[in-house]
TORKOL-4160 file (C-alpha; in steps of 0.2 Angstrom, whole numbers, padded with zeros to 4 digits, m for minus):
71
<pt num="1" X="m0137" Y="m0081" Z="0160"/>
<pt num="2" X="m0132" Y="m0064" Z="0166"/>
<pt num="3" X="m0116" Y="m0072" Z="0174"/>
<pt num="4" X="m0111" Y="m0079" Z="0157"/>
<pt num="5" X="m0114" Y="m0063" Z="0148"/>
<pt num="6" X="m0104" Y="m0054" Z="0161"/>
<pt num="7" X="m0090" Y="m0066" Z="0159"/>
<pt num="8" X="m0091" Y="m0064" Z="0140"/>
<pt num="9" X="m0090" Y="m0045" Z="0141"/>
<pt num="10" X="m0075" Y="m0046" Z="0153"/>
<pt num="11" X="m0066" Y="m0058" Z="0142"/>
<pt num="12" X="m0069" Y="m0047" Z="0127"/>
<pt num="13" X="m0062" Y="m0032" Z="0137"/>
<pt num="14" X="m0047" Y="m0041" Z="0143"/>
<pt num="15" X="m0043" Y="m0048" Z="0125"/>
<pt num="16" X="m0044" Y="m0031" Z="0118"/>
<pt num="17" X="m0033" Y="m0024" Z="0131"/>
<pt num="18" X="m0020" Y="m0037" Z="0129"/>
<pt num="19" X="m0019" Y="m0038" Z="0110"/>
<pt num="20" X="m0002" Y="m0031" Z="0103"/>
<pt num="21" X="m0003" Y="m0014" Z="0094"/>
<pt num="22" X="0003" Y="m0015" Z="0076"/>
<pt num="23" X="0018" Y="m0004" Z="0071"/>
<pt num="24" X="0014" Y="0010" Z="0058"/>
<pt num="25" X="0021" Y="0005" Z="0041"/>
<pt num="26" X="0036" Y="0015" Z="0034"/>
<pt num="27" X="0031" Y="0026" Z="0019"/>
<pt num="28" X="0037" Y="0020" Z="0002"/>
<pt num="29" X="0052" Y="0028" Z="m0006"/>
<pt num="30" X="0060" Y="0027" Z="m0023"/>
<pt num="31" X="0073" Y="0014" Z="m0017"/>
<pt num="32" X="0059" Y="0002" Z="m0013"/>
<pt num="33" X="0053" Y="0000" Z="m0031"/>
<pt num="34" X="0062" Y="m0010" Z="m0045"/>
<pt num="35" X="0057" Y="m0001" Z="m0061"/>
<pt num="36" X="0063" Y="m0009" Z="m0077"/>
<pt num="37" X="0074" Y="0004" Z="m0087"/>
<pt num="38" X="0074" Y="0007" Z="m0106"/>
<pt num="39" X="0088" Y="0002" Z="m0118"/>
<pt num="40" X="0097" Y="0013" Z="m0130"/>
<pt num="41" X="0086" Y="0015" Z="m0146"/>
<pt num="42" X="0070" Y="0009" Z="m0138"/>
<pt num="43" X="0054" Y="0019" Z="m0143"/>
<pt num="44" X="0048" Y="0030" Z="m0129"/>
<pt num="45" X="0030" Y="0035" Z="m0124"/>
<pt num="46" X="0026" Y="0050" Z="m0113"/>
<pt num="47" X="0011" Y="0051" Z="m0103"/>
<pt num="48" X="0004" Y="0065" Z="m0093"/>
<pt num="49" X="m0007" Y="0063" Z="m0078"/>
<pt num="50" X="m0012" Y="0046" Z="m0070"/>
<pt num="51" X="m0013" Y="0032" Z="m0082"/>
<pt num="52" X="m0010" Y="0013" Z="m0084"/>
<pt num="53" X="0002" Y="0007" Z="m0097"/>
<pt num="54" X="0004" Y="m0011" Z="m0103"/>
<pt num="55" X="0022" Y="m0007" Z="m0109"/>
<pt num="56" X="0036" Y="m0014" Z="m0097"/>
<pt num="57" X="0047" Y="0001" Z="m0099"/>
<pt num="58" X="0049" Y="0015" Z="m0087"/>
<pt num="59" X="0057" Y="0031" Z="m0092"/>
<pt num="60" X="0054" Y="0042" Z="m0077"/>
<pt num="61" X="0045" Y="0041" Z="m0061"/>
<pt num="62" X="0039" Y="0054" Z="m0048"/>
<pt num="63" X="0024" Y="0062" Z="m0041"/>
<pt num="64" X="0018" Y="0048" Z="m0030"/>
<pt num="65" X="0000" Y="0046" Z="m0025"/>
<pt num="66" X="m0007" Y="0038" Z="m0010"/>
<pt num="67" X="m0024" Y="0035" Z="m0018"/>
<pt num="68" X="m0030" Y="0021" Z="m0030"/>
<pt num="69" X="m0030" Y="0026" Z="m0048"/>
<pt num="70" X="m0048" Y="0024" Z="m0055"/>
<pt num="71" X="m0051" Y="0017" Z="m0072"/>
């Protein structure tokens, strides 16, 4: 029983040591997003702070957050 346990632990250590390390992801930039733009004469709503909008139009973007917006 101890031999099997030792083989399992050695196998675990070897597997952990041989796994490839994931590359760190690149930070998102404005060019990575495809925001729909408004048309001339479309009504525009202005929000201040963090909010969710069901409208499809994006008038301006900025002040990116890395944390999830809580509802």
